[in-house]
C-alpha positions, 0 to 999 in steps of 0.5 A: 463771489468777492468782487476784486477792489480797487486799491486804496491811494492815499494821494498825500502819500505818493505825491510826498514820495514822488516829491522826495524822489524828484529832489534826490534825482535832481541832487545827482546830476550837477547839470539839472536845475529841476525834475519831475516825477509821474506815476499811474498803477491802473488805480486813479489818474496819473499823479505827479510831483515836481521840484518847482512850480513851473516845472509842475505847470510844464507836466500840466500842459503836457497833460492838457495837450497830450503831447510832450515827452512824458507821453512820447517816453511812455509810448516808445518805452525807453528815455526821449530827449530833447537836446535844444528846445529851441530847434524842438518841433515835436511837441509845439505847446510843451516847447513854448512853455518850457522855453517860457520857463528858461529850460533849454533841454531836458530828457524823460526815463520811463520805468514800467513795472507790473502795474506801475508806470513811472517817468522821470524828468530832467530839465536844465536851462542848458541845451544838450546838458544831458548824455546818456551815460551821465544818467546811470545813477539816475536809472539805478534810482528809478529802477528802486523807486519803481519797485518801491511803488510795486510793493506799495501797490501790491500792499494796498491791493491785499489790504483792500481785499482783506477788509473786503472779506471781513466786511463780507464775512461781517455781513454772512455773520449777521445775516445768518442770525436775522434768518434764525430770528425769521425762522424762528418768529415765522416757523419757516426754514432756511431758504424761506428764511432768506427769501423773506429777507430778500424780498424785505430788501427789494421792497425798501430798496436797502442792502440785504445786510442793512435790513439783516441788521434792523431784523437783529437789532429789533429781535425780529419784532413786528415780523409778522405785520411787516409780512401781512403788508407785502 
C-alpha cells in the first residue's frame, strides 16, 4: 500500500502570494494603513506575510502569545474587530504591540475552504476605521484567493502522489530484476529469491530497493559467497 504523502510546499512561492494578496487588499480600503495574511493547509506551520515589517512583528506577537484577532477569528469562524485598541482588553500583548506601532483599530477576516485556513487582517491609524459594509470587496478578494490556495493545495498533493507512485514503480521494477538474477544464480523460486533480498536488506540495514539496485549493478556477482556468510 502506498502511504499518502505530505504535500510539497514551496514556502517562497506561498510568501510571495500572501504578500501580493495583502498589498492588493490594502489598496481596496481607503482607511487601511496596512494588511497581513496568514495561511495553513495542514502540511506545515502557519505562514504569514504583511505589507510592513511592524505588522510582521505584530503577527509574531500573536503567534508567540497564542492570543490575538487571528486566533479569535479562526475560533469564531467570523470577522473579529478591534474598534479602538486603547480600550481593548481581550489581547494584552497584541494591544501593546499594536499601539506601539501606532495602530488604533483592526479587523481580521477568516476564510476556511477545504484543508486551507486563510486569515486577512486590516489595520488603521484611526479608531473605528472598519465598518462591515466597506469590507465587501475585501471579502470577495479573500474568497477568490482562498479558492486559489485550495487548488494549489490539491495540485501539490496530486503531484506528490504521482511522484511517489513513480518511485514505487521504479523500485518494484529493480526488485523484480534483482529477484530474477537471484533465481538464476541460486537456482531458487520467486518466493525464495525475495526472501534472500529481504534478509540482505535486514542484515545490511538498507532499503530493499537499494539492495536490489546493487545486485542488478553487480549482475549478481558474489551472491553465493554472501549467502554462505549469513
